[in-house]
N, C-alpha and C positions, 0 to 999 in steps of 0.2 A: 867317083866313089860316092856311095850314098848308103843310107841305112833305113831300116824300118823295123817294125815290131811284129810279133806273132799276131796274126789275124784272129778275129773273134772265133772262127771255126778252126778245126785242126787242119793244118796244111801239110802234115806228114813229117815235119822236121821235129827233132828232139834236141834238148840241151845236153851238153856234156855233163856228166855227173858232177855234183858239187864237191864230193869227196870220194876217194877211192873206196873207203869203207861205206858202201851205200847202205842207208838205213833200211829197216824192215819195211816191207811194202805197205802195210796198213798205216804205219806211222808217217811214211812219206806222203801218202795220199791225203791223210788228215791234215798235215801241216801245210802242204803246198796248195791245197784246193780251197783254203779259206784263210782269211786274215785273222789276226789275233782277236778273239772275241772281245767285245766291249765289256766294260765292267758292269753294265746294266743288263747284259743279256739275260733274258728270262730263263734260259736253259742252264745258265751257270749256277753253281750252288750259292746258297745264301751266306752272307758274311756279316760279322758284327759291325756295328756302326764305326767303332774305332778299329780299323783294319791294321793288324800288327805285322802283316806280311806272311801270315799263315792262313791257309784254308784247311778246315777240318771237315772231313766227310765221315759222318757217323756210320756205324755198321748196320744200323737198323735192327728191327726186332729179331731177325734170323740171320743177320750178317756174320761173316766169318772174321772180320777185322775192321778196324777203323784206320783212316789214313790221314796224315798231316802232310801238306805240301808247303814248303817254305821257299819262296822265290819272289823276284820283283813282280809287282802287281799285274802288269800287262801280259807277262808270260805265264803267270800262275793259272789263269783261266784256261789257257791252251793245254797245260799239263793235266789239270784235273778233268778236262773234257775227254782227253784221248789216251791217257796212260791206262794200260791194261789193269794195273793195280786198282785204279779208281773204278773202272767199269765192272770188275768182277768181285768187288768187296762184299756184295750182298747175296752172293750165291751160298746158300747154307750147306751145300754138299761138297764144297771145294776142300780138297785134302791138304794137309800140311805140306806134303811134297809139292803140290801145285802152287801153294803160296810161296814156297821157297823158290820155285822156278820163276814166278812173277817178280819176286824181289830181286833175283839175280839178273833178270832181263831189263829191269826198270832203268838203270843208268844209261844203257845203250839206246833204249827207246826214247828216253828224255832228250838225249843229245840229238837223236834223229829228228825229234820234233822242233828243237831249237835251231838247227842248222838252216832250215828255210827262212827263219826269221833273222839270219845274219850273225848267229853266235856259233862260232866254230871251235871255241876253246872252253866250252862249258865244263864245269866240274860238278859231278852229281854223286851224291852218296845216299844210300838207302839203309836204314836201320830198322830192325824189327824188335820191338820190346814186348815181351810177354807180360800179361797181367794176371794177378792172383784172383782167386774166388770165382773162376768161370767167366770173368769179364773178357770180351774179345781183345786180342792183342792190338797194339798200335804199330803201324808202319809209317816211319817218318822219312820223307824225301826232302833232302836239302840240296838246293840248286844255286850255284854261283855261275851265272852265264858268262862272266868275263866281258871283255870289251866287244862292242858290235863291230863287225867288219865294215870297211869302207871300200868304195869303188876306187880302183886304181886307174889303169889305162883303159880307154874306151876306143874301140875301132869299129867304125860304121862304114859299110861298103854297099854301093848301089850297082846293080846290074840291070840289063834289059834296055827297053826303049828309052827310059828316062836317062840312063847313063850315056847311051848313044847320042841322045840329043845334046847333053852337056858337052860331050867330046866334039860334036859338030859346031859348037860355039853358040848354043842357045842360051842367051843371058837370062831369060826369064826362068828357065829350068835351074840355072846355077843359083839364082837368088832364092828360088823356092827350096832348093836343097840346103842352102845356108840357113834358111828359116827353120827347116825341119831339124837340122842339127842343133840349132840354138834352143829348140823346144824339147830336146831329148832330156828326160827328167832324171836320169841316173848319171849325172856328170861326175867327173873325178872328185873324190872327197865326200860324196854323199853316202849316207848309210845304205847298206845293201840288205835286201830281203827278196825272197822268191816272188812274193806278190808284187813288189815294186818293179822287179825285173820283168815279169810278165806284163804289167801295166805299161811299162815304157815301150816294149815291143809292140803291144797292141795299139798304142796311140800312134806310133809311127806308121804302121801298115794302114790303120784306119784313115790317116790323113792322105795317104796315097790313093787308097780306094775311093775316097770321097770325091776326089777331083781328077777324073780322067783314067786312072790306072786301076780299073775295077778288079783285075785278076792278080793284083800284087800279092806277094807272099814271101815268107822267109824261107830261104833255101839252106841256111845254116846259122847257128848261133851257139855261143859257148860262154859259160861263166866259170873261169878257172880260179880256184881258191888257193891263196897263199896263206895257210893258217898261221904260220909263224909271224908274218907281218900283218895279219888281219886285213888282208886286201883281196879284192876280187877283180880280176881282169875280164872285161866284157868284149865280146866281138859279135857282130851281127852282119849277115849278108842277106840282102833282100833283092829279089827280082821284081822289077816293076811290072813286067809283062808289057803288052802293047798299049798305046793310047787308044781308048775307045771313043768312037763317034756314034751319035744316035741315028739310027736308020728308020726302017718301017715300024709302025705301031700296030700290033696285033691285039684286037679287043675280043674278049670271050665272055660268054655268060649272059648276053642280052636276049630278051624275049619281046618286050613291048617298046623299050626305049630305042630310038634311032641311034645307030652307031655314030653318026655325024655329031650328035649332041656331045658325046665324050671327046671327040676330036676337036670340037670348038674350044675346049678348055686346055688344049696343049700349050705349055709355056715355052716351047722350043720348036725350032724348025729342023727338018732333016739335015743331017750333016753337022749339027752342033756338037761341040766337044762334050763328052759325058761328064756329068757331075752328079753326085748323090743328091745334092740340093734340088736340082731340076726335077728328078723323079719324085722327091718328097713333095715339092710344090705341086706337081701334077696330081699326086695322090690326094693331097689336101684339098685341091680345087674340086676334084670329083666328090670327095666326102661332103664338102660344104654345099654342093649343088642340091642336096636333099633328095636326090633321085636313087641313090644306091645305098643299100644297107651294108654291103661289104665291098672293100676296094683293096686290091693288091697290084702294085706296079713294080715290075722287076726287069732287069736287063739280062738278055741272053749273053752269057759269058763265053760263048764259042770264040776262041782265039782267032780262028780262021776268018771270022766275020767281024772282027773288031772295027774295021773301017766303016761298016754300016750295020752296027749291032741292032738287033731287033729288041724293041721295047714291048714286053708282054703285059697286058692289062687284063686282069680278071675281075669281073664285076658281078655282084649279086644285087638285083634290083629290089627296091622297097616294094611292099605291097601297094596295090593301086590306091587303097584308102586306109587311113589310120586315124585313130582318135585317142585323146588322152585327157584325163581329168586331173586337175591340180588343186591343192589346198595349201594356202600360205598365210603368212602373217607378216606385217611390217608395222613398225611403230609410226611410219608416215601416215598410213591410211587404214590400219587395223586389219582384221581378218578378211580373207577373200577366198572365193572358190572360182575355178576357171574350167572351161571346156574348150578344147581345140580339135578341129577336124581338118584333115588334109586329103585332098583328092589329086592324084598325080597324073590323071589323064582325063581332064574335063572335056566333055562332048567328043571324046575320041581324038582330041587334038593335043599338040605339044604344049599343054598348059598345066600349071599347078595352081590349085585353088586352096587357100588356107583361110578358114573362118574361125574366129575366136569370140568367146563370150567370157567376161570376167565380172563377177558380182561381189561388191564389198559394201561395207556400211557407209564409207565416205567416197568411194570411187567405183565407177562402173564403166565398162567398155564393151562395145561390139564392133567387129571389123571383118572385112572380107578383102583378101589380097589375091589378085590374079597375076601370075608370073609365068612368062614363057620359059621354055627350056633354054639352056645356054645357047646363044647365037655365036656368030663369028667373033673371035677374040674374047669370048667369055661374057659378052654383054647380055643382059636380059631385060626385056620390056616389062613394065608393070602397070597395073591398074589397081588402085587401093581406095576403099571406102571405109570410113571410120567415124563412129559417134561415141563420145565419152561424156561422163558426168563426174564432177569433182565438187565436193563440199569441203572447203578449206579457208581459213582466215576470215570466216564470217560471210563469205560470198559463195554462191552456187554458180558454177561455171559449166555450161553445156556447149560442146563443140561438135560440128559436123564438118568432115573433110572429104574431098575427092582429089586424088592425085593420079597423074599420068606421067610416066617417066621411064628412065633407064637406070639400071644398076650394074655394077661390076665389082666383084670381090676377088682380090688376089691375096697372096699369103700375108702381106703386111698392110695393104692399103685397101680400104673399101670406098667406093665412089657411088654417089647417088645424085641423079639429075631429075628434077620433076617440076611439073606445073601443077599448082594447087589452087582449088577453090575452097575458101575457109569461111565458115559462118559460126560465130561465137556469141552466145548470150550470157550476160553476167547479171545475176539477180542479187541485189543487196536489200537491206531492210526497207529502203524507200524508193528503189528504182529498179527497172529492168531494161537493159540496153543490149541491142543486137547489132553487131558490126560485121561487115563482110569484106572479103579481100580476094583478089586474084593475084597470085605471085609466082614467079619462077625462082627456083632455089637450087643451089649446089652444095652438096655435103661431102666432106672428105675426112677420113679418119686413117691415121697411120699408127701402127703398133710396132714398136721395136723393144720388146721386153723378153726376158729370159723364160717366162712362163705365163701363159694366158690365164690360167686358173688362179695362181697365187704369185704375182710378179714381185720380185725383190730387187731387180735391176733393170733399168731401161726407161723409155719415154713413150708416152702416148700423146699424140697431137690430134686435135679435131678442129675443123673449120666449117662453118656454115655461112653462106653468103647468098643473098637474094634480094629481090625487090619486086614491086608491082604497084597495083592501085587499090585503094581502100574506099569503101562506101559505108559511112558510119550511120549511127542511129539518128543523127540530126540531118541526114540527107546531104552531108558534105562529102565531096569526093576529092581525091588527090593522090599523088604518088608517095611512095615510101620505100626505104631500103632497110635491110636487116643484116647484121653481122654478129657472129658468135665465134669467139676464140677460146679454146680449151686446151689445157696441158696438165698432164700428171707425170711426175718423175719419181722413180724408185732408185734408191742407192744404198748399198751396204755402208755402214759408218765405222766398222771395226769393233772389236771386242764383243761381237755378237749382236750389236745394235743394227737395226734397219731404219732407214729414213724414207719418208714419202712427203712430197709437196704437190699441192694441187692449186690451180688457178683458173678462173673463168672471167672473161670480160665480154660484155655484149651490149649492143645498142641498136635501137630502131630509130632511123633518121626520118623525120616527118615534120609537117607544120604543127605547131603546138595545139591548134584547134582541131586537127584531124584525128578522128577516132580510128584505131586499128584493133582488129580482133584481139581479145585478151589473151588467147592462147598463143599469139605471136609476140606478146610482150613477156615480161620477166618478173618472177618472184623468187625469193630466197628462203632458206630455212629447210631443215630436214636432214635425213641421214647422209646424203651425198652433197650437202650444201653447207649450211652453218648449223652445226649441232648445238643443242641447248634451246632450240626454238622449234615450233611445230612445222609440219610440212607446208611449204609455200605460205607462211604467215608473216614474212618480211617483205615489205613493199609499200607503195603509196596507199593511203587510207581514204576510202570514199564511203560516205554514209555509215561510218563505223566498221567497214569491212575492208580487208586487204585485197587490192586488185593489182593487175600487172602494171609495171612501169617500163618506160622506154630504155632505161639504162640499168645495168647490173654489173657488179664486180664482187667476186667471192674468192677467198683463198684459204688454204689450210696447210699446216705443217704438223707432221706426226712422226713420232719415233716409237719403235716397238722392239721387244726383245723376247726370245724364247724363254719359257719358264724354266726349262732344264735341257741341257745339251746331252745329258746322259740317260735319263729315264725314258724308256719307250712310251710310257703312259703320257708324258707331258711334252714329247718332242714336237707335236703339231699345235701346241698351245702357246700363245704369246700375250704379253701384257703391253699396253700402249698408253702413251701420253700425247695429247693433241691440243692445238689451238686453232680455232676457225674464226674467220671474220668476213663480213660482207653484207650486202643489202641490195635492194632494187629501189629505184627512185624515178621521179618525173624528169629530173635533169641531174647533171653532174654537180651543179651548184648546190642542190639539195641532198646530195648523197651523204648519208650518215651511217657508217658501217656498224653493224652489231657484232659483239664479241661473244664467243662461246669457247669454253675449254673444259677439259675433263680427263678421265681415265677410261680405259676400255680393255676388253679381252677379245682375242682373235683365236679362231680355230680353223686350221687348214683342212677343210673338209674336201671330199672328192669333187664336189660341184662348185667349189669356190670358198672364199673365206667367210665364215660366220663372224659377224661383228656385233658385239654388245658394248655399248658406250653409255657412260653416265656423264652428262655434260651440264655445265652451269651456264645459263644465258644471262649476261650482265643486264641487258635491257629489261628482262622480265623478272630478274632476281629469283630464279627458281631452278631446281634441278630437273632434268628430263632424261628419260631412258630411251635409247635408240637401239633398235635391233634390225639387222639386215643380213642378207647372204648374197654372195656373188660379187663379180667385178662389173661395174657399169661402164659401158662404152657407148656414149650417147651420140 
């Protein structure tokens, strides 16, 4: 036996009626197709600040009557939204006979609206009070919903291949069925409502469809009401259908891009058991490749072909060339303007060329990246050239890099291997030093978060490890190694509070006398480091200017809370409190952390969180404003 819930689309099954006296069609549709409106719903009528339990809808300039609805708050919005009395009150030509008909029908209609919310013994009275002097009459609706019905007995039954597997002794299926049963949200004793009933069935079927049983559906379900006892007995019969396995991949829509490119990103082999996650991973990998503007990956649900189900991939290619202009501002480096151009078929070969130019008052960058189309197992070869300029901490740093390597991005993990030649010049008030290095590097980032745009739960880990040989401005040569560890954790704290903790530790291991390019060393300070201090203004000081140090440690703890859980206007706005600490230094013996703390505002925008922070830096004894947008995955 097993159970599941009504799938997202209509499977043809229908629940048994909740009551023998079925409500009017319009009322049933209104009540069952939506949840009870929130108190802040903009479409709901305005209420006074001190809500007495009554909502009054005025008649308006030409209205026939005014209406007062007295009911518990969460049900009152539903009634004033859908009662015919409320909807027709402003019709100037409505006759007294029609008003009388609406008044007479209102009790039954109100009960029909309340039944899907779990109230089967509601008492409703409607009174019409005439007013003198031509004032529109008042219609008063009094509702006592009575006790909410609770779920009594629950019977869940499984049919199909899943049930057959359990009967054949498959312990894995038995454990999975036990887990599905434990996750059934409408257990005995829980409050019943039509929306909760639908959600429970949907969740059950969705779980089956997501892992193997793609054609699972409900073949029968019933919610039998015992109004006298305020109980609802639930029964669900689900047919799992066959277990699907992935077969041939059919790719459509390509004109310029080789079909093999899309096949190189496949995360599964033929014959693998179907799961929704596998198809989503494949779809995401195709989207991240940057070659396709539209991607759709679907499974052919032909039951006769379940053992070798066809995976259908529909692609729409990006244009061969595209360009975009950007204008931005960061408190780190000020205003900037950028231009990016992408060519997706360089020299008629399977190469993507991306050139970028960014110009700002304190920071400038020009770069060119050549990236192959995805190769076997999703790897891509790269050639990258980059030159940048940074004016920060009293030093001007100019860096030129050449990288040759390979990259592979999967759903949660990004990997980058490369060999780099680096030349960095640092100019201070009294010196100009140019150091060079040749190094190999490995970069790994894992993201396990609930949302990439605005994470509130999960962990991001980053590792960089490498080494090579340096040739400094004093003609000294020697080996060095470089290690960077980063972690950011997100965790709900309860009572509406969210927590975030960030840490970074890094070190370059070398002889004390050997110079390493400054861009391979470390500085702290800025929006994503230690707030309260300027961008990259924390570190060793040389000739009155801040330069890179071989060691770095920074950390941050932040809590934030939504301004309002009710108001739609403030639902995506948060207040924050934070403490940051860290610094860069020549050695751990000289490490002296700088402290910064303050308050901030967050806006959950479509492109990432906008952060505005006011931070106090203890070492400088001053307040500093920090503005940034987006999540940084370095």
